[in-house]
N, C-alpha and C positions, 0 to 999 in steps of 0.2 A: 504494500500500500504506500502511495506517495505521502510525504509529510503534509500535514494539514495546513491550510491557509486560513487564518482566523481573524475576525474582527469582533472583539469582545467588549461589552460595556456592563457597567452597573447602573442602577437607577440614579438619576441626577438629583442631588440633594437640593432642597429649596433654599435659596440664598437669603433666608431671614434669620439665620442663627447658626451657631457652631454645630459641629457634628455631635450626635449622641452615640451611645454604644451600639445602637441598632445599625447605624450607618457602617461603623467599623466592622461589625460582624459580617455584613454583606461583602464589604470590600476584601476582607480576609478570605472569605469563601472563594470569591472570584480570583483573587491573587494566587491562592494555592493551586487552583485549577489551571490558571495561565502558566505558572511555573512548571507544573506537571507536563502540560502540552509542549512547552519549550524543551523540556528534558527529553521528550520523545521526538524532537526534531521539527516541531511545528513552527511556522512563522506566525507571530501573533502581534496584532495592534490592539493594545488594551487602553481604552480611553474613557474619560468621563468629563463632566462639565457642571458648572453651577446652573441650576434652573433659576433664571434671574428675572423672569417677568411676572406680571399679575398684579392685581389690586392689593393683595396683602403687603407686598414689598413697597408699592407706591404709598400705602397708608403708613407703614412702619417708617419709611424714609421721611415722610412729612412730620411725624411725631419727633423724629430725631433731628429735625432741622437740616436735612441733607437732600440732595437730589437722589433719585433712585439709583443712578449710576454710582454716586459716591457711597451710598449705603451698601450696595452690592460689592463694591471694591473693598470696603472695610471687612466684610464677611469673608471674601475670597482670600484676603491677606492672612487670615488666621488658619487656613486649611493645612498648610505645609507641616506644622508641628504635629498634627494628628497622623498624617500619612507617613512622615518620616519616623515618628515614634513607634509605629506598628510595622515598619518596613514594607509598606504597601507601595508598589512600583508601577503606577500608571505611566504609559508612554506619553500621554498628553492630557492636560487638564484645561478645559476651555470654558466658555460661557455662552448661554443661549442669547445673550444680548451682544451679538457679534455680527459683522457683515456677512460671514458665511451662513449663519442661521437665517438671517433676513432673506438672503438670496434663495436659499434652499426652500424655506417655508413658502415663499411667494411662488416659486417655481412649481412645487408640489401642489399647491392650491390651484394654480392655473391648469395643471394636469387633470385634477379632479373635476374642475369646471368644464374642461373640454370633453370630458366623458359624460357630461350631463348629470353629474352627481352632486351639484350644489343648487340648493333652493334658497330663495329669500322669502321669509314669512313674517308677518306681524305677530309678535308674541307679547303676552302679559308677563311682566316681571316685577319683582319687589323693588320699591323705591323708598329710600330713607328720607322722610320729610324734614328731618332735623339736619342731616348731613348734606341734603340736596343732591343725591347721587343714586344711581342704580346700584344695588348691593350685589357684590360677588357672592357666589354660592357659600363660600366659607365664612361670610359675615352675616349669614342668616342662620339662626338656630331655632330649634323647636323640638317637638316630639316625633320620633320615627313613625311614619304612616303604617309600617308593617308590624313592628313589635312594641311600639309605644315607649321605647327608651327615651328619656328626657335629655336635653342639652346636646342634641345631635346636630351635625352640620347640614347645610342645605343641599348636599349632593350625594351623601352616602351615610349609612349608619355604622358606627364602629361596634355596636353591640351585636347586630345580626347580619351585617354585611349587605343589606339591601341597598340598591342604587335607585335614586329617584330624582324628580325635579324639585327645586326649592318650593314651588307652589304646592307640593304634596304634603309638606310638613304640617303638623298640627300645632296650633298655638305659636306661630312663628314670631320672632322678635329680632331686631337689629342688634348684632353683637357690637356695633360701633356706638350706638346711642341708647340702646334699650327700647327704642320706639317701636310701636307696631308698624310694620312696613305697609305701604300702599301699593296696590297693583296698578301699573301703568303700561302702556303699549309702546313697542319699539320694533323696528325691522331687524331681524336677525338672519344670519347665514347658517345654513344647515348642510352637513354632509349626509347624503341619503343612504345611510347604512342599511335601511330597510329594503333597498332596491334588490330585486331577485338576484342580480348579478353578484352583489356583495354577500348575500346570504349563501348562495351556492359556493362561492369561493371560500368563505369562512368555514362552511361545513366540511369542505374538502381539506383545507389547510390544517384545521385543528385536529382532524383524525389521521392525518398522514404521518409518515415517518420521515426522518431526515435522510441524508444521503448514505448514512452508515446503517440504515435499517432500524434505527431506534426511534421511538415515538418522540415527536418534537415537544409534547407536553406531558407532564406527569399525570398519572391516572386521576388524581383528585382535581387537578386543574382542568383536565379534559372534561370531567363530569360537570364542573361548573360551567364551562364554555357551552356544553351541550344544553344545559338548562337555559342559558341566555339565547341560544339559537333555536329554542322551541322544541328541542329534542328531549322532552321530559320535564319541562318547566311547569310549575304550578300555574294555572291560568290566572290566579289572582295575585301573582308576584308583582310587586311594584318595581319600577325601575325606569324613570323617565330618561336617564342617560344611556341605558343599555338595553333594557327590555320593557315592553309594555304589553300586557295581556299575553305573555308567553312568546312574544315576537320581538325581533330587533326593532328599536325605535331609531329615528334619525337623530343625529348628533349636532347639537348647537355649538358651532365653532367660532362664534363672534361675541364680542363684548363692546359696549359703548364707551366713548370717551366720557370722562377722563379715565385713561387706562395706560399702564406701563407695559408696552408690548410692541408687536410688529403690525404695522398697518396692513389691512386687507387691500389688495390691488383694486382700483376702480371703485372704492367704497369709502368715501370721506367720512371720518369720524368713527370708523369701525376698525376694531383690532382683533387679531386672532386670540381666541381663548388660549390661555397658557398651555393647556394640555394638547393643543394642536402643534405648537412649535417646540414644546419641551422634548419629545422623543426625536424630533428632527435634529435636535441638538446632538444626538449621537453621531449623525452624519456630519454635522458641522464640525464637531471635534475631530473626527477622522480627516475631514478636508483640511483643517488647519495643520494637523500632523503631517499630512501629505505635502503641503506647501513648504513646511519646515524641512522636510527630508527629501525634497526633489522627486516625489512620487506623483504620477498622474492619477488624480482622484477618480475621474470618470472611468479610466481604464481599470483601476483596481476594483471598483464596484461592478464593472461589467465582466470581470474575470469569473468564469463559471465555477472555479474551484473555491472561491471565497465563501466562507461560512460566517454568518452573522449570528452571534450568540449573546443573549441578554441574561443578566442576573438581577432579579427584582424581589420585592416583598409581596405577600399575597394581597395587600390592600390595593394594589394597582394592576391586578390581573386583567380586569376588563379593558383597560386602556391598551395593554400589550398583546392581548390575544383576540381582540375584536377591532378596535379603532386603528391601531398601528399597522397590523398586516394588511388591512383593507386599504388604508391610506397609501401605503407603499405600492401595493399591487396595482391599484387603479390609477396611480400617477405614473405608471410605467417603470416601477422599480421592483427589485426583488424583495420578497417578504423575508422575515427572519427565519433562520434554520431551526433555532431552538430557543425556548424561553425557560430558564431555570428559576423556580419559585421557592422561597423559604417562608417560614412562619414568622410570627411576631415575638419579640421580647416583651414581656408584660411586666407591669408595675401594679401591685395590688390587684392582680387578676385582669387588668385592662391594658390595652395596647399602649406601649410607650409612645409619647407624643410631645414634640416640642411645643406645639400650640397650646397644649393643656398643662405645660409646665412639668411634665414627668420624664423629660429626656435626661438620662444619667450621663454625665460627662465621662468619656473614656480616659481622661487625664487624671481623674481622681485616684 
């Protein structure tokens, strides 16, 4: 067998705080695997980046009296002590707030648009009358519409794993001001994940093996993907972002100004939702590495021997096994070869979370 040709990533840490021990656990897992593959003769490009966009960073920067770019730069400056301290050796560390990511995100979006997979629709979304802005999903809290858990975010439940639209929450409130949010209308851009072409592709991709004859998804991850794809899902399972009525729902990929992110082409005042451009940051980091090392990025991606392997936590499975492979495939790019998923480190029985103040520093 010829030596493997690998492009390996870990999940991008959100640039609103220092690493916690959960990040380091994932990086160590991936680093061990990368070192093992290199010992076997593989060529590996091991990259990551700061996930630098989104309203949470914009809001945190405002509170700190900084621009978003200054705020992110301050966070990024503190990364090296953690990586060096645990001997984690990425080949390149980048940022989603970069020229490479802007170019790639807009190019991939145009590819999806050319395939007829982008719709524009008027949607009702929560508006904070005190702050005078539409609220990002993570700044709306309430009770989970499926299990009733309190103090859950506006996109997914950390207690039961349900995925839903913010408007599905019970007793919602603004995490910024505490005010009861108002519903207001705005035009949003959607990736038509429910299109039969997307469904057929994802059914095939999730169930298939990689080039080595191994399943590209772990059994429990595949089982969850099959639920989202309507292959065994409960008909009343909520999930505005992933499933609705046991079927894939379209994905809202836009946010309104003010927003720190990448502008959508030909759509003034509209920006890509951070989860559209964040995984594209994998490619942007690889592209920056290529430029630094004199490698032709497009030729590398087109190489049929190149394997794209991701290491992630289970809380972002639906982005990596539904949205990400479909986005790549229908934009004319190769979908990932394998997605490796790990569980949570818990604190008092709950998922460790920086936003909830339960992130344990690995430097302690």
